[in-house]
VEXTI-480196 format. One record per residue (C-alpha): x, y, z; residue in three letters. Coordinates in Angstrom, 1 decimal. Layout:
BEGIN
<u->X	v->Y	w->Z	lonu->ALA>
...
This chain:
BEGIN
<u->-25.4	v->-17.4	w->-35.3	lonu->MET>
<u->-23.4	v->-18.9	w->-32.4	lonu->ALA>
<u->-25.1	v->-21.4	w->-30.1	lonu->ALA>
<u->-25.7	v->-20.3	w->-26.5	lonu->THR>
<u->-26.9	v->-22.0	w->-23.4	lonu->MET>
<u->-29.2	v->-20.5	w->-20.8	lonu->ASN>
<u->-27.8	v->-20.7	w->-17.2	lonu->LEU>
<u->-28.8	v->-19.3	w->-13.8	lonu->ILE>
<u->-25.9	v->-17.9	w->-11.8	lonu->LEU>
<u->-25.6	v->-19.4	w->-8.4	lonu->LEU>
<u->-22.9	v->-16.8	w->-7.3	lonu->GLN>
<u->-21.9	v->-13.4	w->-8.5	lonu->ASP>
<u->-19.5	v->-13.6	w->-11.5	lonu->VAL>
<u->-17.5	v->-10.6	w->-12.4	lonu->GLU>
<u->-18.3	v->-9.2	w->-15.9	lonu->ASP>
<u->-21.2	v->-11.6	w->-16.3	lonu->LEU>
<u->-23.9	v->-11.0	w->-13.7	lonu->GLY>
<u->-25.2	v->-11.4	w->-10.2	lonu->LEU>
<u->-26.4	v->-14.5	w->-8.4	lonu->ALA>
<u->-30.0	v->-15.4	w->-9.4	lonu->GLY>
<u->-29.8	v->-13.8	w->-12.9	lonu->GLU>
<u->-30.4	v->-15.8	w->-16.0	lonu->SER>
<u->-27.6	v->-15.5	w->-18.5	lonu->VAL>
<u->-26.8	v->-16.7	w->-22.0	lonu->HIS>
<u->-23.3	v->-17.9	w->-22.5	lonu->VAL>
<u->-21.4	v->-20.0	w->-25.0	lonu->SER>
<u->-21.8	v->-23.8	w->-24.3	lonu->PRO>
<u->-18.0	v->-24.3	w->-23.7	lonu->GLY>
<u->-17.8	v->-21.5	w->-21.1	lonu->TYR>
<u->-20.9	v->-22.8	w->-19.3	lonu->GLY>
<u->-19.9	v->-26.5	w->-19.5	lonu->ARG>
<u->-16.2	v->-26.2	w->-18.8	lonu->ASN>
<u->-16.0	v->-23.2	w->-16.4	lonu->TYR>
<u->-19.3	v->-22.0	w->-14.8	lonu->LEU>
<u->-21.0	v->-25.4	w->-14.0	lonu->ILE>
<u->-18.0	v->-27.3	w->-12.7	lonu->PRO>
<u->-17.0	v->-24.5	w->-10.3	lonu->ARG>
<u->-20.5	v->-24.3	w->-9.0	lonu->GLY>
<u->-21.0	v->-20.7	w->-10.3	lonu->LEU>
<u->-24.0	v->-21.6	w->-12.4	lonu->ALA>
<u->-26.6	v->-24.2	w->-13.1	lonu->ALA>
<u->-28.7	v->-25.0	w->-16.2	lonu->PRO>
<u->-31.8	v->-22.9	w->-16.2	lonu->ALA>
<u->-34.7	v->-24.9	w->-14.7	lonu->SER>
<u->-37.6	v->-24.6	w->-12.2	lonu->ALA>
<u->-35.5	v->-26.4	w->-9.6	lonu->VAL>
<u->-32.6	v->-24.0	w->-10.0	lonu->ALA>
<u->-34.9	v->-21.0	w->-9.7	lonu->LEU>
<u->-36.4	v->-22.4	w->-6.5	lonu->ARG>
<u->-33.0	v->-23.1	w->-5.1	lonu->GLN>
<u->-31.9	v->-19.5	w->-5.8	lonu->ILE>
<u->-35.1	v->-18.0	w->-4.3	lonu->GLU>
<u->-34.5	v->-20.0	w->-1.1	lonu->ALA>
<u->-31.0	v->-18.6	w->-0.8	lonu->GLN>
<u->-31.9	v->-15.0	w->-1.7	lonu->LYS>
<u->-31.4	v->-13.5	w->1.8	lonu->GLU>
<u->-28.2	v->-15.4	w->2.3	lonu->LYS>
<u->-26.9	v->-14.1	w->-1.0	lonu->ILE>
<u->-27.8	v->-10.5	w->-0.2	lonu->GLU>
<u->-26.1	v->-10.8	w->3.2	lonu->ALA>
<u->-22.9	v->-12.2	w->1.6	lonu->LYS>
<u->-22.9	v->-9.4	w->-1.0	lonu->ARG>
<u->-23.2	v->-6.8	w->1.7	lonu->LYS>
<u->-20.5	v->-8.4	w->3.8	lonu->ALA>
<u->-18.2	v->-8.6	w->0.8	lonu->ASP>
<u->-18.7	v->-4.9	w->0.0	lonu->LEU>
<u->-18.0	v->-3.8	w->3.6	lonu->GLU>
<u->-14.9	v->-6.0	w->3.7	lonu->ALA>
<u->-13.7	v->-4.5	w->0.4	lonu->ALA>
<u->-14.3	v->-0.9	w->1.6	lonu->GLN>
<u->-12.4	v->-1.6	w->4.9	lonu->ALA>
<u->-9.5	v->-3.1	w->2.9	lonu->LEU>
<u->-9.5	v->-0.1	w->0.5	lonu->ALA>
<u->-9.1	v->2.3	w->3.5	lonu->ALA>
<u->-6.3	v->0.2	w->4.8	lonu->LYS>
<u->-4.5	v->0.1	w->1.4	lonu->ILE>
<u->-4.9	v->3.9	w->1.0	lonu->ALA>
<u->-3.2	v->4.7	w->4.3	lonu->GLU>
<u->-0.3	v->2.2	w->3.9	lonu->MET>
<u->2.4	v->2.9	w->1.3	lonu->PRO>
<u->4.4	v->-0.1	w->0.2	lonu->VAL>
<u->8.1	v->0.1	w->-0.5	lonu->GLU>
<u->9.6	v->-2.2	w->-3.2	lonu->ILE>
<u->13.4	v->-2.5	w->-3.5	lonu->GLN>
<u->14.8	v->-3.0	w->-7.0	lonu->MET>
<u->18.2	v->-2.9	w->-8.6	lonu->GLN>
<u->18.6	v->0.3	w->-10.6	lonu->ALA>
<u->21.2	v->2.0	w->-12.8	lonu->SER>
<u->22.9	v->5.4	w->-11.9	lonu->ASP>
<u->20.2	v->7.2	w->-13.9	lonu->ASP>
<u->17.4	v->5.6	w->-11.8	lonu->ASP>
<u->16.3	v->3.1	w->-14.5	lonu->HIS>
<u->15.4	v->-0.3	w->-13.1	lonu->LEU>
<u->17.1	v->-3.6	w->-14.1	lonu->PHE>
<u->13.8	v->-5.2	w->-15.0	lonu->GLY>
<u->10.4	v->-3.8	w->-14.1	lonu->SER>
<u->7.8	v->-3.8	w->-11.4	lonu->VAL>
<u->4.8	v->-5.9	w->-12.5	lonu->THR>
<u->1.4	v->-6.7	w->-11.0	lonu->GLU>
<u->2.9	v->-9.8	w->-9.5	lonu->ARG>
<u->5.7	v->-7.9	w->-7.8	lonu->VAL>
<u->3.2	v->-5.5	w->-6.3	lonu->VAL>
<u->1.0	v->-8.3	w->-5.1	lonu->SER>
<u->4.0	v->-10.0	w->-3.4	lonu->GLU>
<u->4.9	v->-6.7	w->-1.7	lonu->ALA>
<u->1.4	v->-6.3	w->-0.3	lonu->TYR>
<u->1.5	v->-10.0	w->0.9	lonu->ALA>
<u->4.7	v->-9.2	w->2.9	lonu->GLU>
<u->2.7	v->-6.5	w->4.6	lonu->LYS>
<u->-0.1	v->-9.0	w->5.4	lonu->GLY>
<u->-2.6	v->-8.0	w->2.7	lonu->ILE>
<u->-3.4	v->-10.7	w->0.2	lonu->LYS>
<u->-4.3	v->-9.3	w->-3.2	lonu->ILE>
<u->-4.6	v->-11.4	w->-6.3	lonu->GLU>
<u->-2.3	v->-9.9	w->-8.9	lonu->TYR>
<u->-5.1	v->-10.0	w->-11.5	lonu->GLN>
<u->-6.9	v->-7.4	w->-9.5	lonu->ARG>
<u->-4.1	v->-4.9	w->-9.7	lonu->ILE>
<u->-4.5	v->-2.3	w->-12.5	lonu->ARG>
<u->-1.4	v->-0.7	w->-13.9	lonu->MET>
<u->-1.3	v->1.3	w->-17.2	lonu->ASP>
<u->2.2	v->-0.1	w->-17.8	lonu->LYS>
<u->5.0	v->-1.8	w->-15.9	lonu->HIS>
<u->7.1	v->0.5	w->-13.8	lonu->ILE>
<u->10.7	v->0.9	w->-15.0	lonu->ARG>
<u->12.2	v->3.6	w->-12.9	lonu->SER>
<u->12.6	v->4.6	w->-9.2	lonu->LEU>
<u->10.0	v->6.9	w->-7.6	lonu->GLY>
<u->6.5	v->7.0	w->-6.1	lonu->GLU>
<u->3.5	v->5.6	w->-8.0	lonu->TYR>
<u->-0.2	v->5.3	w->-7.5	lonu->THR>
<u->-1.9	v->2.0	w->-8.6	lonu->ILE>
<u->-5.5	v->1.0	w->-8.7	lonu->ASN>
<u->-6.7	v->-2.3	w->-7.1	lonu->ILE>
<u->-10.1	v->-3.6	w->-8.0	lonu->LYS>
<u->-11.3	v->-5.2	w->-4.8	lonu->LEU>
<u->-15.0	v->-5.4	w->-5.6	lonu->HIS>
<u->-17.2	v->-4.5	w->-8.5	lonu->GLN>
<u->-18.0	v->-1.2	w->-6.7	lonu->ASP>
<u->-14.7	v->-0.7	w->-4.8	lonu->VAL>
<u->-11.4	v->0.4	w->-6.4	lonu->ILE>
<u->-8.6	v->1.1	w->-4.0	lonu->ALA>
<u->-5.8	v->3.6	w->-4.7	lonu->ALA>
<u->-2.5	v->2.1	w->-3.4	lonu->GLY>
<u->0.8	v->4.0	w->-3.1	lonu->LYS>
<u->4.0	v->2.2	w->-4.0	lonu->ILE>
<u->7.5	v->3.6	w->-3.6	lonu->VAL>
<u->10.2	v->2.0	w->-5.7	lonu->ILE>
<u->13.6	v->2.4	w->-4.0	lonu->VAL>
<u->17.2	v->1.3	w->-4.9	lonu->ARG>
<u->18.1	v->-2.0	w->-3.4	lonu->ALA>
């Protein structure tokens, strides 16, 4: 049986839990990642009181984050992004379009998206139009349209 440590989340952590929840994680994950980044604190009465005092602020932040993600999703849905790539005569790319390339293309349009949030089944290797998913929030996934054209 692996050892675990009991922590209280101070902020929402994707794939782990929401702020205020008590979670059991491996000691290394808690000690080296969650606690130093201020995402969690060791479970104690003091930490519980601290979370209770901030409950309203946490809820307001959660709601604001959701609304911002929904607004960004709408903006992404109505704005196709064009990416220029070198290609052969039969439309195969020299290289491929990865999550990082898509992230940089959106950044040029003024939309900052972390490349880790972009979901692609596989890297794009030919010219054409593609739809990609971007996970902006745990409840919001935007469908972005990208067009790969010959440079």
